[in-house]
Backbone as ProteinMPNN parsed JSONL, in Angstrom:
{"seq_chain_A": "MSTAMLVVIALTGIVTIVTVESRASRLDRRIRALDRKVDLLLEHLQIRNDDPQLADVAALARDGQDVAAIKKYREITGAGLLEAKQAVDRMTP", "coords_chain_A": {"N_chain_A": [[118.207, 53.403, 108.941], [115.384, 51.823, 107.622], [114.61, 50.518, 104.348], [111.885, 50.524, 103.77], [110.946, 52.535, 105.467], [112.192, 54.78, 104.363], [110.931, 54.825, 101.875], [108.293, 55.357, 102.659], [108.603, 57.919, 103.757], [109.464, 59.31, 101.472], [107.21, 59.01, 99.792], [105.308, 60.368, 101.339], [106.337, 62.945, 101.211], [106.075, 63.43, 98.441], [103.282, 63.301, 98.092], [102.542, 65.479, 99.664], [103.724, 67.609, 98.24], [102.333, 67.434, 95.786], [99.741, 67.965, 96.68], [99.986, 70.618, 97.637], [100.746, 71.917, 95.253], [98.432, 71.494, 93.729], [96.518, 72.913, 95.189], [97.577, 75.498, 95.0], [97.345, 75.869, 92.263], [94.552, 75.863, 91.95], [93.916, 78.159, 93.437], [95.241, 80.073, 91.91], [93.741, 79.965, 89.533], [91.298, 80.913, 90.516], [91.991, 83.523, 91.251], [92.651, 84.604, 88.731], [90.099, 84.49, 87.557], [88.702, 86.259, 89.215], [90.133, 88.603, 88.643], [89.402, 88.967, 85.948], [86.667, 89.485, 86.294], [86.71, 91.858, 87.79], [87.936, 93.515, 85.903], [85.913, 93.523, 83.935], [83.855, 94.781, 85.377], [85.016, 97.318, 85.836], [85.221, 98.173, 83.194], [82.508, 98.185, 82.433], [81.509, 100.159, 84.14], [82.829, 102.221, 83.128], [85.294, 103.033, 84.136], [88.557, 103.995, 84.192], [91.51, 102.207, 84.578], [94.163, 103.369, 84.952], [97.558, 102.926, 84.779], [100.639, 104.309, 85.054], [102.919, 102.922, 84.145], [101.825, 101.019, 82.508], [101.097, 102.515, 80.382], [103.328, 102.675, 78.804], [103.411, 100.075, 77.862], [101.067, 100.026, 76.349], [101.774, 101.886, 74.4], [103.853, 100.555, 73.087], [102.378, 98.418, 72.071], [100.617, 99.746, 70.33], [102.448, 100.602, 68.459], [102.95, 98.324, 67.132], [104.705, 96.541, 68.236], [104.333, 93.939, 69.534], [105.544, 91.727, 70.895], [107.504, 92.937, 72.493], [105.807, 94.512, 74.015], [104.3, 92.596, 75.379], [106.312, 91.376, 76.869], [107.134, 93.539, 78.491], [104.738, 94.019, 79.865], [104.543, 91.652, 81.337], [106.796, 91.935, 82.968], [106.048, 94.135, 84.52], [103.622, 93.378, 85.752], [103.852, 90.716, 86.527], [102.426, 88.766, 85.35], [101.341, 85.783, 83.614], [102.298, 84.315, 80.429], [100.084, 83.929, 78.633], [98.049, 85.5, 79.822], [99.273, 88.015, 79.693], [99.501, 88.338, 76.908], [96.792, 88.432, 76.194], [96.019, 90.76, 77.531], [97.586, 92.684, 76.209], [96.552, 92.392, 73.656], [93.997, 93.433, 74.104], [94.625, 96.068, 74.368], [95.141, 97.06, 71.886], [93.516, 98.518, 69.124]], "CA_chain_A": [[116.82, 53.461, 108.556], [115.047, 50.76, 106.685], [114.159, 50.929, 103.023], [110.443, 50.78, 103.854], [110.773, 53.844, 106.096], [112.586, 55.778, 103.365], [109.872, 54.864, 100.868], [107.154, 56.042, 103.276], [108.961, 59.345, 103.846], [109.471, 59.853, 100.114], [105.819, 59.09, 99.339], [104.664, 61.445, 102.092], [106.815, 64.197, 100.607], [105.488, 63.584, 97.109], [101.859, 63.61, 98.282], [102.477, 66.851, 100.164], [104.043, 68.512, 97.134], [101.215, 67.398, 94.836], [98.609, 68.648, 97.314], [100.27, 72.055, 97.649], [100.688, 72.369, 93.863], [97.039, 71.479, 93.321], [95.842, 74.042, 95.849], [98.099, 76.728, 94.396], [96.763, 75.964, 90.926], [93.15, 76.28, 92.122], [93.908, 79.554, 93.867], [95.649, 80.876, 90.763], [92.575, 80.049, 88.639], [90.301, 81.792, 91.139], [92.487, 84.902, 91.165], [92.474, 85.043, 87.343], [88.668, 84.699, 87.349], [88.353, 87.511, 89.896], [90.722, 89.692, 87.86], [88.544, 89.182, 84.778], [85.418, 90.097, 86.746], [86.998, 93.253, 88.137], [88.144, 94.221, 84.636], [84.596, 93.722, 83.318], [83.148, 95.8, 86.147], [85.626, 98.622, 85.535], [84.839, 98.528, 81.825], [81.075, 98.493, 82.424], [81.323, 101.43, 84.83], [83.659, 103.175, 82.39], [86.358, 103.507, 85.027], [89.86, 103.643, 83.634], [92.493, 101.757, 85.552], [95.414, 103.808, 84.333], [98.83, 102.727, 85.467], [101.619, 104.975, 84.188], [103.821, 101.956, 83.527], [101.095, 100.326, 81.45], [101.042, 103.408, 79.225], [104.455, 102.259, 77.962], [102.995, 98.837, 77.218], [100.087, 100.396, 75.325], [102.498, 102.547, 73.309], [104.534, 99.494, 72.329], [101.346, 97.659, 71.351], [100.138, 100.585, 69.222], [103.525, 100.66, 67.467], [103.094, 97.014, 66.5], [105.765, 95.784, 68.905], [103.579, 93.096, 70.462], [106.422, 90.901, 71.734], [108.09, 93.831, 73.499], [104.707, 94.927, 74.893], [103.98, 91.452, 76.243], [107.44, 91.229, 77.797], [107.058, 94.656, 79.437], [103.561, 93.783, 80.691], [104.88, 90.582, 82.275], [107.737, 92.485, 83.945], [105.338, 95.05, 85.4], [102.535, 92.751, 86.506], [104.138, 89.352, 86.958], [101.434, 87.9, 84.709], [101.811, 84.71, 82.748], [102.382, 84.651, 79.011], [98.748, 84.024, 78.03], [97.376, 86.667, 80.386], [99.924, 89.206, 79.147], [99.124, 88.458, 75.496], [95.4, 88.861, 76.14], [95.981, 92.162, 77.957], [98.143, 93.497, 75.119], [95.567, 92.357, 72.564], [92.908, 94.351, 74.451], [95.123, 97.447, 74.277], [95.219, 97.502, 70.498], [92.175, 98.592, 68.512]], "C_chain_A": [[116.535, 52.387, 107.516], [114.563, 51.348, 105.365], [112.676, 51.282, 103.033], [110.181, 52.163, 104.443], [111.135, 54.957, 105.122], [111.523, 55.93, 102.285], [108.665, 55.616, 101.415], [107.422, 57.539, 103.36], [108.925, 59.989, 102.466], [108.05, 60.009, 99.594], [105.057, 60.192, 100.052], [105.067, 62.8, 101.522], [106.179, 64.454, 99.261], [104.014, 63.967, 97.214], [101.692, 65.042, 98.757], [102.725, 67.852, 99.046], [102.891, 68.571, 96.14], [100.012, 68.146, 95.395], [98.8, 70.161, 97.294], [100.185, 72.627, 96.23], [99.243, 72.473, 93.381], [96.289, 72.663, 93.918], [96.301, 75.361, 95.252], [97.497, 76.936, 93.007], [95.307, 76.424, 91.012], [93.062, 77.744, 92.522], [94.276, 80.488, 92.718], [94.486, 81.046, 89.785], [91.514, 80.988, 89.21], [90.723, 83.254, 91.049], [92.315, 85.429, 89.745], [91.006, 85.323, 87.045], [88.22, 86.0, 88.01], [88.92, 88.723, 89.156], [89.86, 90.015, 86.642], [87.25, 89.885, 85.168], [85.618, 91.566, 87.101], [87.206, 94.074, 86.871], [86.814, 94.502, 83.945], [83.798, 94.787, 84.058], [83.696, 97.196, 85.86], [85.227, 99.093, 84.149], [83.374, 98.944, 81.77], [80.8, 99.853, 83.063], [82.132, 102.554, 84.199], [84.685, 103.853, 83.302], [87.679, 103.036, 84.437], [90.795, 103.272, 84.778], [93.871, 102.08, 84.989], [96.599, 103.622, 85.268], [99.874, 103.348, 84.558], [102.562, 104.007, 83.481], [103.127, 101.229, 82.384], [100.922, 101.206, 80.21], [102.178, 103.061, 78.255], [104.105, 100.988, 77.193], [102.025, 99.147, 76.085], [100.77, 101.06, 74.133], [103.228, 101.52, 72.445], [103.523, 98.71, 71.486], [100.837, 98.451, 70.151], [101.165, 100.669, 68.102], [103.769, 99.319, 66.786], [104.186, 96.151, 67.108], [105.141, 94.895, 69.989], [104.474, 92.296, 71.401], [107.029, 91.755, 72.842], [107.022, 94.276, 74.502], [104.352, 93.814, 75.874], [105.07, 91.271, 77.292], [107.381, 92.305, 78.885], [105.882, 94.458, 80.4], [103.863, 92.727, 81.752], [105.843, 91.076, 83.352], [107.012, 93.339, 84.983], [104.385, 94.309, 86.325], [102.855, 91.383, 87.081], [103.172, 88.343, 86.358], [102.106, 86.807, 83.89], [101.757, 85.148, 81.292], [101.0, 84.845, 78.384], [98.014, 85.258, 78.527], [97.954, 87.958, 79.819], [99.538, 89.417, 77.69], [97.686, 88.962, 75.377], [95.271, 90.334, 76.535], [96.495, 93.078, 76.859], [97.179, 93.525, 73.94], [94.406, 93.303, 72.837], [93.331, 95.812, 74.31], [95.147, 97.969, 72.851], [93.824, 97.479, 69.876], [91.994, 97.573, 67.399]], "O_chain_A": [[117.359, 52.099, 106.649], [114.165, 52.51, 105.284], [112.259, 52.235, 102.375], [109.298, 52.882, 103.976], [110.447, 55.976, 105.067], [111.249, 57.042, 101.832], [108.075, 56.43, 100.705], [106.538, 58.34, 103.058], [108.41, 61.096, 102.312], [107.719, 61.042, 99.011], [104.244, 60.88, 99.435], [104.232, 63.692, 101.37], [105.784, 65.582, 98.968], [103.552, 64.859, 96.503], [100.792, 65.746, 98.298], [102.001, 68.84, 98.927], [102.513, 69.656, 95.698], [99.338, 68.876, 94.668], [97.871, 70.901, 96.968], [99.616, 73.7, 96.028], [98.878, 73.433, 92.702], [95.518, 73.332, 93.229], [95.483, 76.252, 95.023], [97.179, 78.063, 92.629], [94.878, 77.277, 90.235], [92.227, 78.485, 92.003], [93.694, 81.562, 92.572], [94.267, 82.141, 89.266], [90.905, 81.764, 88.474], [89.892, 84.125, 90.797], [91.883, 86.567, 89.557], [90.693, 86.292, 86.353], [87.444, 86.758, 87.428], [88.257, 89.755, 89.055], [89.616, 91.182, 86.336], [86.787, 90.778, 84.458], [84.796, 92.414, 86.755], [86.713, 95.198, 86.77], [86.607, 95.597, 83.424], [83.134, 95.611, 83.428], [82.932, 98.141, 85.665], [84.93, 100.271, 83.947], [83.034, 99.941, 81.134], [79.957, 100.61, 82.582], [82.122, 103.689, 84.675], [84.905, 105.062, 83.242], [87.892, 101.844, 84.213], [90.851, 103.948, 85.805], [94.635, 101.194, 84.606], [96.613, 104.109, 86.398], [99.988, 102.952, 83.398], [102.959, 104.248, 82.34], [103.768, 100.863, 81.399], [100.637, 100.706, 79.122], [102.011, 103.143, 77.038], [104.457, 100.841, 76.022], [102.146, 98.597, 74.99], [100.39, 100.823, 72.987], [103.217, 101.611, 71.217], [103.788, 98.382, 70.329], [100.647, 97.889, 69.073], [100.804, 100.794, 66.932], [104.677, 99.187, 65.966], [104.55, 95.125, 66.535], [105.384, 95.073, 71.183], [104.181, 92.2, 72.593], [107.064, 91.339, 74.0], [107.3, 94.402, 75.695], [104.132, 94.067, 77.058], [104.78, 91.039, 78.465], [107.56, 92.007, 80.065], [106.01, 94.698, 81.601], [103.491, 92.879, 82.916], [105.727, 90.688, 84.515], [107.319, 93.277, 86.173], [104.339, 94.571, 87.527], [102.199, 90.937, 88.023], [103.105, 87.198, 86.805], [103.279, 86.904, 83.529], [101.236, 86.215, 80.968], [100.776, 85.828, 77.677], [97.419, 85.986, 77.733], [97.213, 88.888, 79.501], [99.276, 90.546, 77.276], [97.399, 89.825, 74.549], [94.491, 91.07, 75.931], [95.911, 94.131, 76.603], [97.007, 94.561, 73.298], [93.88, 93.917, 71.908], [92.485, 96.692, 74.15], [95.171, 99.18, 72.629], [93.055, 96.54, 70.078], [90.928, 97.508, 66.788]]}, "name": "protein", "num_of_chains": 1, "seq": "MSTAMLVVIALTGIVTIVTVESRASRLDRRIRALDRKVDLLLEHLQIRNDDPQLADVAALARDGQDVAAIKKYREITGAGLLEAKQAVDRMTP"}
């Protein structure tokens, strides 16, 4: 195979990866926006979204163990660090 062909294949692969990453990032942002909207709707309608596992997170947060609460929240939900911190912050008065 010629060097030019290898370069074309490599560039095609890189473009594909960048495109997929970009789309995944956009989808992730849209999902986070939808999650926020659903949370606001539940709050406005005064509907509690109680998850028994999240009760443990809330207990840790109330006890001042924010790092442990964030870690537990991330384990349960698969959320990112910022999202988990914001959720734990909302759990504490």
